[in-house]
N, CA, C and O of each residue as an XYZ file, in Angstrom:
920
protein
N      39.461    -23.223    148.683
C      40.000    -23.282    147.297
C      39.604    -21.828    147.050
O      38.446    -21.417    147.128
N      40.673    -21.088    146.745
C      40.776    -19.823    145.947
C      41.373    -19.635    144.824
O      42.527    -19.767    144.418
N      40.200    -19.239    144.307
C      40.862    -18.817    142.598
C      42.136    -17.822    142.493
O      42.311    -16.893    143.282
N      43.223    -18.213    141.149
C      43.937    -17.633    141.074
C      43.967    -15.908    140.936
O      44.923    -15.306    141.426
N      43.089    -15.308    140.382
C      42.181    -13.974    140.963
C      42.015    -13.065    141.505
O      41.737    -11.872    141.388
N      42.331    -14.156    142.470
C      41.799    -13.400    144.120
C      43.039    -12.227    144.150
O      44.215    -12.177    143.791
N      42.028    -11.290    144.817
C      43.347    -10.484    145.826
C      42.882    -10.754    146.957
O      41.730    -10.945    147.347
N      44.118    -10.759    147.592
C      43.532    -10.540    149.204
C      44.284     -9.377    149.583
O      45.129     -9.014    148.766
N      44.175     -8.768    150.554
C      44.597     -8.324    151.089
C      45.786     -8.447    152.489
O      46.242     -9.543    152.816
N      46.094     -7.401    153.069
C      46.993     -8.283    154.269
C      46.600     -8.525    155.246
O      45.715     -7.779    155.668
N      47.003     -9.572    156.029
C      46.944    -10.225    157.751
C      45.372    -10.649    157.704
O      44.668    -10.502    158.703
N      44.619    -11.437    155.908
C      43.294    -12.657    156.649
C      44.040    -13.602    156.913
O      45.142    -14.093    156.669
N      42.474    -13.807    157.889
C      42.876    -15.294    158.013
C      41.333    -16.188    157.379
O      40.189    -15.883    157.040
N      42.182    -17.431    157.493
C      40.916    -18.099    155.690
C      41.237    -19.375    156.618
O      42.294    -19.954    156.869
N      39.878    -19.587    157.037
C      39.835    -21.390    158.085
C      39.434    -21.997    156.595
O      39.086    -21.594    155.485
N      39.739    -23.349    157.371
C      39.597    -24.437    156.373
C      38.517    -24.584    155.575
O      37.908    -23.527    155.741
N      37.647    -25.521    154.488
C      37.248    -25.635    153.122
C      36.907    -24.364    152.448
O      35.836    -24.495    151.856
N      37.414    -23.186    152.316
C      36.741    -22.113    152.563
C      36.992    -22.285    150.932
O      37.674    -23.108    150.321
N      36.047    -21.016    150.399
C      35.973    -21.323    148.018
C      35.666    -20.114    147.905
O      34.676    -19.542    148.361
N      36.969    -19.478    146.964
C      36.350    -18.191    146.817
C      36.986    -18.115    145.243
O      38.050    -18.545    144.797
N      35.865    -17.376    144.593
C      35.865    -17.875    143.725
C      36.192    -16.416    142.743
O      36.447    -15.397    143.386
N      36.185    -16.335    141.427
C      37.142    -15.300    140.731
C      36.713    -14.184    141.245
O      35.707    -14.065    141.945
N      37.339    -13.468    140.968
C      37.577    -11.433    140.660
C      37.006    -11.171    141.639
O      36.150    -10.288    141.681
N      37.449    -12.071    142.900
C      37.020    -11.873    144.745
C      37.656    -10.474    144.763
O      38.300    -10.171    143.758
N      37.546     -9.340    146.022
C      38.968     -8.680    146.457
C      38.111     -8.599    147.614
O      36.895     -8.426    147.691
N      39.293     -8.813    148.793
C      39.048     -8.954    150.285
C      40.314     -8.149    150.783
O      41.461     -8.496    150.499
N      39.910     -6.708    151.783
C      41.201     -5.958    151.798
C      41.600     -6.721    153.122
O      41.563     -7.887    153.515
N      42.063     -5.305    153.697
C      43.019     -6.209    154.909
C      41.959     -6.503    156.391
O      40.813     -6.150    156.668
N      42.959     -7.286    157.087
C      42.269     -7.840    158.939
C      41.343     -8.433    158.145
O      40.721     -7.495    157.647
N      40.926     -9.389    157.769
C      39.628     -9.344    157.335
C      39.467    -11.298    157.860
O      40.397    -12.101    157.788
N      38.701    -11.470    158.123
C      38.525    -12.767    159.386
C      37.863    -13.766    158.658
O      36.773    -13.195    158.637
N      37.653    -14.857    158.016
C      36.328    -15.510    157.206
C      36.555    -16.708    158.047
O      37.663    -17.085    158.429
N      35.616    -17.180    158.262
C      35.498    -19.091    159.192
C      35.222    -20.165    158.345
O      34.711    -19.618    157.368
N      35.246    -21.058    158.187
C      35.280    -22.495    158.104
C      34.659    -22.252    157.147
O      34.124    -21.143    157.155
N      34.446    -23.105    155.954
C      33.307    -23.343    155.471
C      32.232    -22.714    154.778
O      31.124    -23.193    154.537
N      32.887    -21.064    154.348
C      32.600    -19.811    153.978
C      32.834    -20.389    152.619
O      33.657    -21.275    152.386
N      31.883    -19.704    151.553
C      31.257    -19.814    150.187
C      31.474    -18.394    149.737
O      30.354    -17.883    149.712
N      32.286    -17.602    149.408
C      32.519    -16.010    148.564
C      32.135    -16.515    147.339
O      32.428    -17.596    146.829
N      31.283    -15.398    146.821
C      31.220    -16.216    145.235
C      31.891    -15.226    144.341
O      32.690    -14.482    144.908
N      31.753    -15.093    143.263
C      32.434    -13.871    142.147
C      32.094    -12.764    142.330
O      30.926    -12.432    142.534
N      33.282    -11.833    142.277
C      33.157    -10.546    142.253
C      32.784     -9.910    143.186
O      32.690     -8.684    143.253
N      32.465    -10.926    144.229
C      32.211    -10.372    145.439
C      33.493     -8.818    145.763
O      34.581     -8.839    145.188
N      33.223     -7.967    146.442
C      34.297     -7.005    146.819
C      33.804     -7.211    148.753
O      32.642     -7.290    149.150
N      35.255     -7.262    149.787
C      35.063     -6.973    150.733
C      35.911     -6.022    151.310
O      37.128     -6.203    151.280
N      35.282     -4.748    151.980
C      36.669     -4.161    152.906
C      37.112     -4.851    153.895
O      37.054     -6.061    154.110
N      37.780     -3.588    154.774
C      38.834     -3.718    155.756
C      38.825     -4.245    157.098
O      39.735     -3.569    157.577
N      38.532     -4.784    157.779
C      38.798     -5.385    159.373
C      36.835     -6.347    159.643
O      36.046     -6.493    160.577
N      36.906     -6.736    158.180
C      35.431     -7.394    157.783
C      35.426     -9.116    158.451
O      36.261     -9.916    158.028
N      34.105     -9.643    159.809
C      34.495    -10.825    159.910
C      33.135    -11.675    159.063
O      32.045    -11.316    158.619
N      33.911    -13.008    159.135
C      32.612    -13.871    158.407
C      32.477    -14.820    159.378
O      33.418    -15.507    159.778
N      30.710    -14.937    160.010
C      31.157    -16.103    159.856
C      31.631    -17.935    159.730
O      32.209    -18.192    158.674
N      31.487    -18.791    160.413
C      31.145    -20.633    159.370
C      30.057    -20.399    158.660
O      29.109    -19.718    159.052
N      30.177    -21.154    157.192
C      29.279    -21.288    156.752
C      28.638    -20.481    156.140
O      27.990    -21.236    155.414
N      28.302    -19.404    155.864
C      28.162    -18.350    155.387
C      28.253    -18.028    153.473
O      29.176    -18.400    152.749
N      27.422    -17.510    153.178
C      27.696    -17.159    151.573
C      27.367    -16.516    151.556
O      26.305    -16.069    151.987
N      28.395    -16.050    150.872
C      28.229    -14.654    150.519
C      28.641    -14.034    148.899
O      29.855    -14.190    148.769
N      28.068    -13.421    147.700
C      27.055    -12.799    146.597
C      26.626    -13.840    145.992
O      26.870    -14.094    144.812
N      25.831    -14.653    146.885
C      24.974    -15.889    146.654
C      24.096    -15.481    145.116
O      22.902    -15.221    145.271
N      24.770    -15.410    143.361
C      23.158    -15.685    142.330
C      21.690    -15.772    142.783
O      21.448    -16.670    143.590
N      20.922    -15.179    142.489
C      19.336    -14.725    142.077
C      19.418    -16.601    141.517
O      20.220    -17.439    141.105
N      17.748    -16.400    141.931
C      17.400    -17.974    140.510
C      15.923    -17.776    140.782
O      15.522    -17.068    141.706
N      15.231    -18.341    140.054
C      13.051    -18.804    139.741
C      13.023    -19.771    139.618
O      13.951    -20.578    139.669
N      11.625    -19.977    139.368
C      10.762    -20.834    139.084
C       9.544    -20.389    138.139
O       8.729    -19.586    138.592
N       9.381    -20.952    136.680
C       8.369    -20.333    136.190
C       7.080    -20.090    136.595
O       6.172    -20.062    135.765
N       6.796    -19.830    138.282
C       5.390    -19.520    138.314
C       5.759    -18.133    139.513
O       4.988    -17.827    140.422
N       6.870    -17.556    139.286
C       7.281    -16.725    140.522
C       7.234    -15.080    139.085
O       7.836    -14.831    138.041
N       6.061    -14.331    139.994
C       5.406    -13.263    138.586
C       6.873    -12.448    138.839
O       7.508    -12.498    137.786
N       7.376    -11.952    139.548
C       9.052    -11.488    139.610
C       9.851    -12.052    139.688
O      10.243    -12.680    140.672
N      10.384    -11.957    138.464
C      11.919    -12.782    137.902
C      13.228    -11.491    138.098
O      13.351    -10.326    137.721
N      14.138    -12.558    138.978
C      14.453    -11.504    139.115
C      15.876    -11.226    137.984
O      16.216    -11.844    136.975
N      16.380    -10.221    138.562
C      17.034     -9.660    136.986
C      18.554    -10.696    136.751
O      19.206    -10.805    137.789
N      18.962    -11.209    135.889
C      20.170    -11.372    135.896
C      21.213    -10.462    135.942
O      22.037    -10.640    136.839
N      21.376     -9.519    135.180
C      22.286     -8.219    135.486
C      22.251     -8.072    137.063
O      21.231     -7.669    137.623
N      23.757     -8.520    137.978
C      23.000     -7.429    138.710
C      24.689     -7.231    139.520
O      25.551     -8.109    139.558
N      24.780     -6.052    140.012
C      25.808     -5.782    140.347
C      26.744     -6.617    141.792
O      26.086     -7.260    142.610
N      28.027     -6.516    141.914
C      28.856     -7.380    142.442
C      27.741     -6.679    144.138
O      27.097     -5.651    144.344
N      28.101     -8.121    145.097
C      27.836     -7.911    146.498
C      29.085     -7.262    146.802
O      30.216     -7.500    146.377
N      28.363     -5.766    148.214
C      29.634     -5.297    148.064
C      29.973     -4.848    150.268
O      29.239     -4.108    150.923
N      30.402     -5.101    150.457
C      30.298     -5.056    151.465
C      31.870     -4.051    152.239
O      33.021     -4.207    151.831
N      31.447     -3.052    153.416
C      32.590     -2.009    153.234
C      33.092     -2.856    154.901
O      32.822     -3.909    155.478
N      33.982     -1.596    155.159
C      34.520     -1.880    156.560
C      33.685     -2.288    157.752
O      32.490     -2.103    157.982
N      34.649     -2.906    158.462
C      34.432     -2.859    160.031
C      32.715     -3.521    159.822
O      32.002     -2.624    160.272
N      31.832     -4.649    159.355
C      31.260     -4.914    159.298
C      31.632     -6.889    159.701
O      32.659     -7.556    159.578
N      30.571     -7.150    160.073
C      30.686     -8.219    161.297
C      29.088     -8.938    160.627
O      27.976     -8.415    160.710
N      29.482    -10.419    159.902
C      28.803    -11.260    159.528
C      28.901    -12.419    160.731
O      29.845    -12.752    161.447
N      27.462    -12.911    160.639
C      26.840    -13.736    161.304
C      27.319    -15.129    161.035
O      28.460    -14.959    160.604
N      27.021    -16.668    161.057
C      27.488    -17.898    160.996
C      25.624    -18.732    160.120
O      24.429    -18.762    160.410
N      26.328    -19.122    159.264
C      25.391    -19.679    158.036
C      24.305    -18.574    157.691
O      23.153    -18.996    157.788
N      24.465    -16.935    157.219
C      24.197    -15.903    156.656
C      23.845    -16.358    155.181
O      24.570    -17.257    154.757
N      23.148    -16.033    154.574
C      23.576    -15.836    153.215
C      22.957    -14.199    152.720
O      21.863    -13.695    152.973
N      24.234    -13.583    151.856
C      24.124    -12.698    151.270
C      23.772    -13.125    149.845
O      24.147    -14.181    149.336
N      23.083    -12.284    149.307
C      23.323    -12.220    147.972
C      24.051    -10.954    146.535
O      24.236     -9.737    146.545
N      24.299    -12.143    145.361
C      24.318    -11.014    144.775
C      24.165     -8.988    144.728
O      23.718     -8.675    145.831
N      24.297     -8.222    144.213
C      23.594     -7.035    144.512
C      23.511     -6.248    145.691
O      23.132     -5.083    145.818
N      23.861     -6.938    146.407
C      23.298     -5.992    148.217
C      24.368     -4.692    147.950
O      25.059     -4.388    146.977
N      24.227     -4.263    148.884
C      25.321     -3.751    149.604
C      24.851     -3.204    151.697
O      23.804     -2.809    152.209
N      26.351     -3.503    152.320
C      26.689     -3.333    153.678
C      27.214     -2.182    154.356
O      28.143     -2.238    155.161
N      26.633     -1.186    154.033
C      28.478     -0.042    154.571
C      28.507     -0.286    155.854
O      27.760     -0.997    156.527
N      29.933      0.704    156.325
C      30.255      0.358    157.095
C      29.233     -0.018    158.909
O      28.265      0.325    159.586
N      30.239     -0.809    158.854
C      29.429     -1.107    160.588
C      28.864     -1.434    160.715
O      28.425     -1.178    161.836
N      28.054     -2.392    159.920
C      26.303     -3.548    159.788
C      27.238     -4.476    160.500
O      28.360     -4.808    160.117
N      26.386     -4.988    162.004
C      26.469     -6.307    161.985
C      25.009     -7.091    161.841
O      23.866     -6.682    162.044
N      25.634     -8.702    161.303
C      24.500     -8.819    160.351
C      24.409    -10.529    161.547
O      25.471    -11.104    161.787
N      23.395    -10.955    161.992
C      23.023    -12.528    163.028
C      23.582    -12.734    162.045
O      23.889    -12.258    160.952
N      23.746    -14.547    163.405
C      23.059    -15.739    162.360
C      21.841    -15.916    161.421
O      20.928    -15.193    161.021
N      22.214    -17.133    161.257
C      20.827    -17.115    159.666
C      20.035    -16.049    159.397
O      18.826    -15.939    159.603
N      21.210    -14.840    158.661
C      20.099    -14.232    158.095
C      20.723    -14.126    156.849
O      21.882    -14.159    156.437
N      19.339    -13.956    156.260
C      18.795    -13.658    154.230
C      19.261    -12.484    154.706
O      19.154    -12.040    155.849
N      20.028    -11.784    153.322
C      19.601    -10.673    152.594
C      19.277    -10.527    150.929
O      19.786    -11.327    150.143
N      18.672     -9.786    150.613
C      18.120    -10.209    149.307
C      19.282     -9.795    148.454
O      20.394    -10.074    148.904
N      19.239     -9.376    147.671
C      19.689     -8.498    145.799
C      19.018     -7.067    145.644
O      17.851     -6.676    145.642
N      19.601     -6.778    145.583
C      19.176     -4.690    145.057
C      18.872     -4.286    146.613
O      17.882     -3.617    146.912
N      19.719     -4.708    147.472
C      18.919     -4.142    149.435
C      19.904     -3.414    149.597
O      20.782     -3.868    148.863
N      20.391     -2.265    150.305
C      21.208     -1.711    150.721
C      20.938     -1.145    152.765
O      19.976     -0.883    153.487
N      22.219     -1.205    152.884
C      21.668     -1.082    154.450
C      22.704     -0.294    155.208
O      23.795     -0.838    155.379
N      22.490      1.013    155.723
C      23.423      2.191    155.959
C      24.343      1.577    156.839
O      24.586      0.389    157.051
N      24.839      2.696    157.343
C      26.427      2.681    158.522
C      25.293      2.107    160.363
O      24.359      2.554    161.029
N      26.394      0.721    160.374
C      26.245      1.112    161.443
C      25.254     -0.310    162.079
O      25.619     -1.126    162.925
N      23.969     -0.256    161.370
C      22.528     -0.889    161.670
C      23.175     -2.284    161.596
O      24.099     -2.951    161.131
N      21.440     -2.277    162.804
C      21.790     -4.501    163.123
C      21.113     -4.902    162.280
O      20.643     -3.868    161.806
N      20.558     -6.035    161.521
C      20.533     -7.333    160.632
C      19.815     -7.984    162.101
O      20.111     -7.097    162.902
N      19.370     -8.587    162.553
C      19.289     -8.993    163.517
C      19.180    -11.171    163.373
O      19.010    -11.451    162.186
N      19.223    -12.015    163.955
C      19.395    -13.539    164.359
C      17.822    -14.211    163.883
O      16.773    -14.470    164.473
N      18.330    -14.320    162.480
C      17.626    -15.019    162.001
C      16.590    -14.600    160.817
O      15.825    -15.382    160.254
N      16.739    -12.995    160.511
C      16.305    -11.920    160.217
C      16.666    -12.287    158.269
O      17.666    -12.705    157.687
N      15.130    -11.823    157.742
C      15.098    -11.917    155.695
C      14.406    -11.005    155.889
O      13.387    -10.787    156.546
N      15.502    -10.091    154.806
C      15.412     -8.793    154.130
C      15.150     -8.822    152.753
O      16.041     -8.528    151.955
N      14.178     -9.101    152.436
C      14.037     -9.498    150.931
C      13.875     -8.131    149.781
O      13.355     -7.060    150.096
N      14.532     -8.494    148.191
C      15.148     -7.868    147.101
C      14.412     -6.249    147.612
O      13.435     -5.921    148.286
N      15.760     -5.355    146.686
C      15.107     -3.701    146.760
C      14.537     -3.031    148.200
O      13.479     -2.545    148.598
N      15.367     -3.197    148.532
C      14.512     -2.951    150.054
C      15.995     -1.465    151.526
O      16.876     -1.534    152.382
N      15.442     -0.810    151.002
C      16.556      0.646    151.270
C      16.192      0.862    152.887
O      15.128      1.301    153.324
N      17.740      0.299    153.915
C      17.343      0.387    155.169
C      18.368      1.897    155.441
O      18.766      2.628    154.534
N      18.566      2.038    156.533
C      19.269      3.434    156.660
C      20.645      3.347    157.488
O      21.308      2.315    157.591
N      20.986      4.626    158.080
C      21.759      4.235    158.988
C      20.896      4.008    160.723
O      19.739      3.866    161.118
N      21.847      4.060    161.149
C      21.406      2.885    162.533
C      20.485      2.193    163.240
O      20.186      2.110    164.431
N      20.106      1.717    162.232
C      18.821      0.771    161.990
C      18.823     -0.198    162.507
O      19.707     -0.970    162.136
N      17.869     -0.691    163.616
C      18.252     -1.775    164.598
C      16.799     -2.835    164.163
O      15.636     -2.445    164.272
N      17.165     -4.066    163.721
C      15.868     -4.584    163.115
C      16.119     -6.485    164.056
O      16.958     -7.324    163.728
N      15.394     -6.573    164.853
C      15.976     -7.790    166.390
C      15.016     -8.617    165.582
O      14.179     -8.275    164.747
N      15.432    -10.049    166.153
C      15.408    -11.340    166.001
C      14.336    -11.568    164.960
O      13.458    -10.706    164.958
N      14.186    -12.773    163.864
C      12.852    -13.474    163.363
C      12.180    -12.309    162.556
O      10.958    -12.304    162.405
N      12.715    -11.648    162.210
C      11.766    -10.190    161.538
C      11.150    -10.354    160.175
O      11.640    -11.388    159.721
N      10.475     -9.935    159.468
C      10.482    -10.453    157.988
C      10.657     -9.087    157.687
O      10.234     -8.250    158.484
N      11.380     -8.649    156.350
C      10.824     -6.956    156.030
C      11.104     -8.302    154.389
O      11.674     -9.344    154.067
N      10.221     -7.244    153.901
C       9.255     -7.505    152.853
C       9.999     -7.006    151.860
O      10.858     -6.290    152.374
N      10.141     -7.028    150.265
C      10.227     -6.318    149.236
C      10.035     -5.264    148.826
O       8.838     -5.061    148.618
N      10.951     -4.110    148.503
C      10.145     -2.662    148.317
C       9.963     -1.883    149.535
O       8.989     -1.130    149.543
N      10.706     -1.916    150.558
C      10.525     -1.415    151.088
C      10.960     -0.119    151.794
O      11.648      0.140    150.807
N      11.118      0.612    152.358
C      12.524      1.883    153.013
C      11.898      2.140    154.190
O      10.803      2.629    154.468
N      13.194      1.535    155.103
C      13.544      2.304    155.911
C      14.706      3.277    156.943
O      15.787      3.195    157.527
N      13.644      4.146    156.671
C      14.609      5.409    156.932
C      15.737      5.435    158.278
O      15.832      4.357    158.865
N      16.440      6.380    158.711
C      17.657      6.019    159.803
C      16.953      6.145    161.218
O      15.940      6.746    161.574
N      17.882      5.344    161.900
C      17.457      5.136    163.564
C      16.152      4.518    163.657
O      15.529      4.692    164.704
N      15.700      3.910    162.844
C      14.132      3.399    163.153
C      14.828      1.636    164.315
O      15.837      0.931    164.293
N      13.708      1.676    165.025
C      13.669      0.218    165.827
C      12.893     -0.238    165.673
O      11.806      0.315    165.837
N      13.040     -1.945    165.133
C      11.751     -2.843    164.649
C      12.215     -4.504    165.795
O      13.173     -5.276    165.736
N      11.314     -4.462    166.475
C      11.403     -5.359    167.383
C      10.758     -6.602    166.811
O      10.027     -6.647    165.822
N      11.322     -8.080    167.951
C      11.451     -9.400    167.045
C       9.699     -9.579    166.365
O       8.572     -9.280    166.759
N      10.480    -10.441    164.777
C       9.354    -11.430    164.712
C       8.002    -10.390    164.362
O       6.838    -10.766    164.503
N       8.474     -8.745    163.785
C       7.328     -7.426    163.272
C       8.063     -8.417    161.942
O       9.237     -8.736    161.756
N       6.668     -8.753    161.068
C       6.441     -9.165    159.855
C       5.810     -7.318    159.268
O       5.328     -6.355    159.865
N       6.279     -7.707    157.394
C       5.951     -6.991    156.451
C       4.924     -7.428    155.008
O       4.751     -8.514    154.453
N       4.537     -6.466    154.813
C       3.913     -7.171    153.315
C       4.180     -6.616    152.301
O       5.099     -5.800    152.361
N       3.281     -6.902    150.571
C       4.325     -5.385    150.175
C       3.412     -5.929    148.605
O       3.798     -5.591    147.486
N       2.360     -6.677    148.816
C       1.454     -7.871    147.529
C      -0.096     -6.868    148.419
O       0.973     -6.301    148.646
N      -0.759     -6.495    148.763
C      -2.313     -6.503    148.337
C      -3.453     -7.627    148.377
O      -4.313     -7.957    149.194
N      -3.014     -8.101    146.983
C      -3.746     -8.865    146.807
C      -3.375    -10.398    146.354
O      -3.791    -11.206    145.524
N      -2.100    -10.332    147.618
C      -1.632    -11.689    147.316
C      -1.565    -12.382    146.349
O      -2.465    -13.213    146.475
N      -0.677    -12.666    144.821
C       0.063    -12.661    144.117
C      -1.305    -12.968    142.707
O      -1.731    -14.006    142.201
N      -1.539    -11.904    142.545
C      -3.182    -11.887    141.667
C      -2.041    -10.903    140.867
O      -2.153    -11.031    139.648
N      -1.339    -10.279    141.133
C      -0.785     -9.238    139.391
C      -1.822     -8.517    139.108
O      -2.375     -8.355    138.021
N      -2.019     -8.174    139.931
C      -3.391     -6.544    140.126
C      -2.764     -5.300    140.776
O      -3.374     -4.234    140.854
N      -1.099     -5.546    141.395
C      -1.286     -3.665    142.083
C       0.399     -4.154    142.179
O       1.117     -5.154    142.202
N       0.430     -2.751    142.213
C       2.037     -2.465    142.204
C       2.768     -2.989    143.427
O       2.317     -2.526    144.474
N       4.017     -4.033    143.598
C       4.407     -4.643    145.115
C       5.115     -3.276    145.142
O       5.907     -2.698    144.396
N       4.268     -2.889    146.764
C       5.361     -1.542    147.509
C       5.096     -2.005    148.901
O       3.986     -2.318    149.330
N       5.821     -2.016    149.332
C       6.390     -2.335    151.243
C       6.141     -1.209    151.603
O       5.953     -0.259    150.842
N       6.098     -1.170    153.252
C       5.601      0.132    153.924
C       7.127      1.003    154.351
O       8.143      0.468    154.796
N       6.979      2.086    154.141
C       7.791      2.852    154.422
C       7.665      3.472    156.119
O       6.745      4.075    156.672
N       8.485      3.198    156.426
C       9.402      3.610    158.282
C       9.808      4.813    157.864
O      10.603      4.752    156.926
N       9.472      6.130    158.323
C      10.501      6.758    158.603
C      11.016      7.388    159.973
O      10.412      7.086    161.002
N      12.000      8.167    160.023
C      13.093      8.351    160.667
C      11.991      8.624    162.050
O      10.933      9.202    162.300
N      13.340      7.543    162.911
C      13.266      7.759    164.590
C      11.756      6.978    164.755
O      11.073      7.553    165.603
N      11.168      5.955    164.220
C      10.078      5.353    164.228
C      10.667      3.977    165.389
O      11.717      3.346    165.514
N       9.374      3.989    166.050
C      10.147      2.168    166.588
C       8.572      1.272    166.857
O       7.467      1.534    167.330
N       9.178      0.243    166.314
C       7.833     -1.274    165.788
C       7.860     -2.615    167.106
O       8.484     -3.656    167.315
N       6.919     -1.917    167.676
C       6.733     -3.410    168.506
C       6.944     -4.643    167.961
O       6.892     -4.915    166.761
N       7.234     -5.545    169.059
C       7.235     -7.502    169.017
C       5.957     -7.749    168.072
O       4.897     -7.132    167.961
N       6.444     -8.831    167.468
C       4.982     -9.182    166.366
C       4.121     -8.269    165.978
O       2.981     -8.726    166.067
N       4.143     -7.071    165.546
C       3.800     -5.986    164.218
C       3.460     -6.461    162.891
O       4.235     -7.107    162.186
N       2.811     -6.276    162.713
C       2.823     -6.346    161.224
C       2.058     -5.140    159.989
O       0.989     -4.535    160.072
N       2.685     -5.133    159.334
C       2.443     -3.842    158.949
C       2.285     -3.998    157.553
O       3.292     -4.278    156.903
N       0.944     -3.835    156.842
C       0.660     -4.127    155.616
C       1.148     -3.285    154.442
O       1.908     -2.380    154.788
N       0.865     -3.375    152.995
C       1.582     -3.280    151.581
C       0.887     -0.968    151.569
O      -0.172     -0.347    151.668
N       1.725     -0.796    151.464
C       1.706      0.913    151.160
C       1.274      1.504    152.157
O       0.363      2.329    152.213
N       2.069      0.999    153.165
C       2.012      2.088    154.628
C       2.988      2.834    154.634
O       4.007      2.532    154.012
N       2.848      4.292    155.542
C       3.894      5.085    155.882
C       3.606      5.106    158.021
O       2.689      5.344    158.807
N       4.419      4.876    158.047
C       5.010      4.945    159.683
C       5.365      5.633    159.844
O       6.584      5.478    159.919
N       4.804      7.396    160.132
C       5.315      8.708    160.486
C       6.851      8.824    161.457
O       7.101      8.291    162.538
N       7.734      9.742    160.591
C       8.585     10.008    162.114
C       8.206     10.216    163.966
O       7.459     10.793    164.757
N       9.254      9.347    163.874
C       9.054      9.076    165.226
C       7.483      8.460    166.384
O       6.951      8.585    167.487
N       7.384      7.619    164.745
C       5.902      7.354    166.059
C       5.861      5.446    166.499
O       6.602      4.534    166.132
N       5.109      5.452    167.068
C       5.061      3.946    167.921
C       3.936      3.035    167.351
O       2.839      3.540    167.112
N       4.178      1.624    167.109
C       3.625      1.156    167.020
C       3.461     -0.303    168.137
O       4.337     -1.167    168.180
N       2.613     -0.339    168.702
C       2.681     -0.708    169.755
C       2.807     -2.835    169.287
O       2.654     -3.352    168.180
N       3.066     -3.393    170.375
C       3.221     -4.730    170.351
C       2.614     -5.681    169.661
O       1.895     -6.217    170.504
N       2.451     -6.236    168.633
C       1.319     -7.207    168.392
C      -0.062     -6.243    167.113
O      -1.149     -6.676    166.730
N       0.489     -5.147    166.849
C      -0.268     -4.339    166.537
C      -0.574     -4.930    165.061
O       0.401     -5.587    164.696
N      -1.604     -4.915    164.093
C      -1.573     -4.205    162.777
C      -1.679     -3.484    162.431
O      -2.476     -2.767    163.036
N      -1.023     -2.860    161.102
C      -1.047     -1.367    160.905
C      -1.796     -1.666    159.545
O      -1.258     -2.453    158.766
N      -2.712     -1.226    159.293
C      -3.867     -1.016    157.622
C      -3.658     -0.065    157.383
O      -3.703     -0.061    156.153
N      -3.375      1.110    157.781
C      -3.498      2.741    157.166
C      -1.989      2.952    157.810
O      -1.368      2.219    158.580
N      -1.561      4.436    157.115
C      -0.004      5.540    157.764
C      -1.033      6.119    159.116
O      -2.251      6.188    159.285
N       0.530      6.580    160.178
C       0.211      6.390    161.006
C       1.260      7.954    161.566
O       2.479      7.796    161.642
N       0.727      9.181    161.871
C       0.930     10.522    161.486
C       2.508     10.659    162.958
O       2.711     10.594    164.171
N       3.013     10.822    161.976
C       4.233     11.895    162.878
C       4.183     11.551    164.349
O       3.257     12.210    164.821
N       4.775     10.794    165.325
C       4.612     11.167    167.030
C       3.940     10.805    167.755
O       3.862     10.894    168.980
N       3.149     10.157    166.677
C       1.624      9.548    167.056
C       1.698      7.823    167.626
O       1.949      6.969    166.776
N       1.547      7.541    168.580
C       1.025      5.778    168.877
C      -0.026      4.971    168.698
O      -1.107      5.285    169.194
N       0.098      3.982    168.074
C      -1.106      2.585    167.751
C      -0.847      1.363    168.066
O       0.241      0.788    168.056
N      -2.133      0.875    168.418
C      -2.603     -0.594    169.176
C      -3.979     -0.846    168.703
O      -5.056     -0.250    168.735
N      -3.284     -2.535    168.019
C      -4.719     -3.026    168.448
C      -4.614     -3.940    166.972
O      -3.641     -4.591    166.592
N      -5.500     -3.824    166.507
C      -5.955     -5.258    165.268
C      -7.624     -4.337    165.181
O      -8.468     -4.169    166.061
N      -7.598     -3.980    164.034
C      -6.646     -2.870    163.441
C      -5.499     -1.636    164.415
O      -5.256     -1.336    165.584
N      -5.260     -1.420    163.632
C      -3.890     -0.264    164.801
C      -5.296      0.848    164.577
O      -6.096      0.891    163.642
N      -5.220      1.618    165.724
C      -6.182      3.039    166.151
C      -4.666      3.532    167.019
O      -3.752      2.847    167.477
N      -4.926      5.227    166.989
C      -4.478      5.982    167.724
C      -4.499      6.764    168.813
O      -5.019      7.854    169.050
N      -3.830      6.005    169.446
C      -3.800      6.135    171.109
C      -4.039      8.171    171.338
O      -3.314      9.079    170.934
N      -5.501      8.232    172.229
C      -5.188      9.788    172.576
C      -4.957      9.787    173.388
O      -4.654     10.842    173.945
């Protein structure tokens, strides 16, 4: 089902049972797989590929227990040229994917997330709200990228890393702030990053490390809690 208000570019390929809601704009040479749902106001650039069973532009929701209610007035989901989105992914309204981004299967990208050019969001990765991701960043399979996080250009995050933004775990007495990862830093498999820490430029976090405090630039930390290697 395609709403009459949808604007379709040239050479768009649309699979079976696709739903495209009102005011969607789709550029030239876009490929949309079977059973995709594109919610209203979504903007898709040229040469974009969307895998089967994906949802684009999903609105937010909440219940009465949630301390941080998502905003109702969100911008459109914007997907720039040459973006590839895998199967069974969910991208929320209010996110922005810049040119050349690759999103693996089963990924979740929440509202108010910005992803820079040519970055990779791996299979089954989760990127929570209000997170800024730079250019040429690699976030590998199964990572949990918390809300309110900043990841600068050319950062590498290995599989199954986890981050957090709430020091007091739901007590409501702490400003939410995820880690800040500076340009060129590398995070090993299964590392855990605690709230509000800063990983300096070109620093390395070893696999399985639990990082509880700032890591200076060009240093390597390992262990639990993470300690700087001499």
